[in-house]
C-alpha positions as CSV (number, residue, x, y, z in Angstrom):
1,M,108.3,144.0,116.9
2,E,110.6,141.1,115.8
3,N,113.7,141.9,113.4
4,R,112.1,141.6,109.7
5,L,115.4,139.8,108.7
6,I,115.3,137.2,111.4
7,L,112.3,136.5,110.0
8,I,112.9,136.2,106.2
9,R,116.2,134.1,107.3
10,R,114.0,131.8,109.6
11,K,111.6,131.2,106.3
12,K,114.6,130.3,104.3
13,L,116.1,128.6,106.8
14,G,112.7,126.2,106.4
15,A,112.9,125.3,102.9
16,I,116.5,124.4,103.4
17,L,115.1,121.8,105.8
18,Y,112.6,120.7,103.6
19,D,114.7,120.6,100.5
20,S,117.7,118.7,102.4
21,R,115.3,116.1,104.5
22,R,113.6,115.2,100.9
23,V,116.9,115.4,99.1
24,S,118.5,112.5,101.9
25,C,115.1,110.6,101.4
26,R,114.6,111.0,104.8
27,S,111.2,111.7,106.3
28,L,110.0,114.2,108.7
29,E,109.5,111.5,112.0
30,E,112.9,110.2,111.6
31,C,114.7,114.0,111.5
32,A,112.3,115.0,114.7
33,R,113.8,111.6,116.2
34,I,117.8,112.7,115.3
35,L,116.6,115.6,117.2
36,E,114.5,114.4,120.0
37,I,111.3,117.1,119.4
38,S,108.0,115.5,118.3
39,P,107.1,115.8,114.4
40,E,105.0,118.9,114.7
41,Q,108.2,120.8,116.1
42,Y,110.4,119.4,112.9
43,S,107.0,120.7,110.9
44,Q,107.6,124.3,112.4
45,F,111.3,124.7,111.5
46,E,110.7,123.6,107.7
47,R,107.1,125.9,108.3
48,G,109.5,128.6,108.9
49,E,107.2,129.1,112.2
50,A,110.4,128.2,114.7
51,S,114.2,127.3,114.4
52,P,116.9,124.7,115.3
53,T,120.1,125.9,116.9
54,L,123.2,125.9,115.4
55,P,123.9,122.1,117.9
56,Q,120.8,120.6,115.9
57,V,121.6,122.0,112.5
58,E,125.1,120.4,112.9
59,L,123.6,117.2,113.8
60,L,121.5,117.4,110.8
61,S,123.7,118.1,108.3
62,L,125.8,114.8,110.1
63,Y,122.6,112.7,110.2
64,L,121.5,114.2,106.2
65,N,125.0,114.0,105.4
66,I,125.0,117.3,103.8
67,P,127.7,120.2,103.9
68,V,126.6,122.3,107.7
69,D,126.8,125.7,105.5
70,V,124.1,124.9,103.1
71,F,121.8,125.8,106.0
72,W,123.2,129.9,105.8
73,D,125.2,129.6,102.4
74,N,123.9,129.8,98.3
75,K,125.0,126.3,98.0
76,P,123.3,123.2,96.2
77,I,122.4,120.7,98.2
78,S,123.4,116.9,97.4
79,A,123.3,113.8,100.0
80,E,126.5,111.2,100.3
81,R,127.0,108.2,102.3
82,Q,125.4,108.4,105.4
83,A,127.6,109.3,108.6
84,E,127.0,108.0,112.2
85,V,125.4,109.8,114.5
86,P,126.3,110.4,118.2
87,Q,124.4,108.0,120.5
88,N,124.5,111.0,123.2
89,I,122.2,113.6,121.4
90,H,120.8,114.9,124.5
91,T,124.3,115.5,126.0
92,V,125.7,116.9,122.7
93,L,123.5,119.6,122.1
94,K,123.4,120.7,125.9
95,L,126.9,121.2,125.5
96,R,126.9,122.7,121.9
97,N,124.7,125.3,123.1
98,R,126.6,126.2,126.4
99,I,129.7,126.5,124.0
100,I,128.3,128.8,121.8
101,A,126.7,131.1,124.0
102,A,130.3,131.4,125.8
103,S,131.5,132.5,122.5
104,L,128.2,135.0,121.5
105,R,129.1,136.2,125.2
106,L,133.5,136.5,124.9
107,A,132.6,137.7,120.8
108,R,130.5,140.7,122.3
109,Q,132.6,141.5,124.9
110,E,135.5,141.6,122.3
111,K,133.8,144.1,120.2
112,G,133.2,146.3,123.3
113,I,129.3,146.6,122.7
114,S,126.7,146.4,125.6
115,T,123.6,143.7,125.4
116,S,121.3,147.0,125.1
117,Q,123.8,147.9,122.3
118,L,123.4,144.6,120.6
119,A,119.7,144.5,121.0
120,E,119.3,147.4,119.9
121,K,121.5,146.8,116.7
122,T,119.2,143.8,116.2
123,G,116.0,144.0,117.2
124,I,116.4,141.0,120.1
125,E,114.7,141.8,123.3
126,E,117.8,142.6,126.0
127,E,116.0,140.5,128.1
128,L,116.5,137.7,125.7
129,L,120.0,138.3,124.7
130,F,120.8,137.9,128.6
131,S,119.6,134.2,128.4
132,Y,120.9,133.4,125.3
133,E,124.4,134.7,126.6
134,N,124.3,133.0,129.9
135,G,123.5,129.8,128.3
136,N,119.5,129.3,130.2
137,R,117.8,129.3,126.7
138,E,119.2,127.6,123.7
139,I,119.7,130.2,120.1
140,P,118.0,129.7,117.0
141,L,120.1,129.9,114.0
142,P,118.4,132.6,112.3
143,E,119.3,134.8,115.7
144,L,122.6,133.4,115.7
145,E,123.1,134.5,112.5
146,T,121.7,138.0,112.7
147,L,124.2,138.2,116.1
148,A,127.3,136.9,114.3
149,E,126.2,139.8,111.3
150,V,126.3,142.4,113.6
151,L,129.7,141.1,116.0
152,D,131.2,141.0,112.3
153,V,131.9,137.5,113.4
154,P,131.4,134.4,110.8
155,I,129.3,132.1,112.0
156,S,131.5,129.5,111.3
157,Q,133.3,130.6,114.2
158,F,130.6,128.9,116.4
159,L,130.8,125.6,114.8
160,D,131.8,122.5,116.5
161,E,135.4,122.2,116.4
162,K,135.9,118.5,118.2
163,G,133.6,115.3,117.9
164,P,132.1,113.3,114.7
165,I,130.3,116.6,113.4
166,A,133.8,118.7,113.0
167,K,135.6,115.2,111.7
168,R,133.1,115.0,109.2
169,R,133.1,118.8,108.1
170,I,136.9,118.5,108.2
171,Q,137.1,115.4,105.4
172,R,135.1,117.2,103.5
173,Q,136.8,119.9,103.3
174,W,140.0,117.7,102.1
175,V,138.0,115.9,99.4
176,E,136.9,119.3,98.3
177,Q,141.1,120.2,98.6
178,F,142.0,116.8,96.6
179,E,139.7,117.7,93.9
180,K,140.9,120.9,92.8
181,L,144.4,119.2,92.6
182,P,145.6,118.4,88.8
183,E,145.0,115.6,87.8
184,E,148.5,114.2,87.3
185,M,149.0,114.6,90.9
186,Q,145.4,113.2,91.6
187,Q,146.1,109.7,90.1
188,F,150.1,109.8,91.8
189,I,148.0,110.2,95.2
190,V,145.9,107.5,94.6
191,Q,149.1,104.3,93.6
192,P,149.3,102.7,96.8
193,V,152.7,102.1,95.2
194,N,153.4,105.9,95.2
195,R,152.5,105.7,99.4
196,P,156.1,105.5,100.6
197,Y,157.5,108.9,98.7
198,L,154.4,110.4,100.0
199,E,154.6,108.9,103.5
200,L,158.1,110.3,103.0
201,A,157.3,114.0,102.1
202,M,154.9,114.1,105.4
203,R,157.7,112.8,107.3
204,L,160.5,115.8,105.4
205,S,157.8,118.8,105.9
206,A,157.9,118.7,110.0
207,L,161.6,118.6,109.7
208,D,162.6,122.4,110.2
209,A,164.9,124.6,107.5
210,N,168.0,123.6,109.2
211,K,167.9,119.5,109.4
212,L,166.1,120.1,105.4
213,R,169.2,122.0,104.2
214,L,172.0,119.4,105.5
215,I,169.5,116.5,103.8
216,A,169.6,118.7,100.5
217,E,173.6,118.7,100.8
218,S,173.8,115.1,101.5
219,L,172.0,114.9,98.5
220,L,174.3,117.3,96.3
221,E,177.1,115.6,97.8
222,I,176.1,112.1,96.6
223,T,175.1,113.3,92.9
224,Y,178.1,115.4,91.8
């Protein structure tokens, strides 16, 4: 019998996929084309009858321009300017699935859990787990969420750390951090005339403690 939690996550993910597509004003056919699957297959994703993998979700977040963690966290969905989607989609997905498979196997081994124990804890058949870890079968996101939860690792551990998907996620984090700064600091940063001060601060931050101490002592000698 299939894990009830996975079924619930599958339905929830389907609803989020549908809402994300509508907010971004994209058709079902457009999203299916980005993933190089049929519209019927994508429709199954939105109905919760099947689920995309994490690499597929990463591509969708890039195409729909929404935070990737929207697909598993309870965050509001908002679309922004469309980002550029990689051209070699098939290669990107294949490589990402291989990396996730290896990361999953490593996470299990580090926890000292056997595949049979993991199968028992998640309700996923051991033979299927072998296929997931060997990269012979793609891991649907709800299953990956369940595996990550049992292994006590964050789902973010499996996210892409390189390439345009990671770059877009990091840029979004920078924007969020900027928005948390005091208003007067934001105004200072965006003024072109203040750029030399920012560049100086960057250079100073790269110096070790001894060099910074020498600079501070030199400034004191000048001012006193």
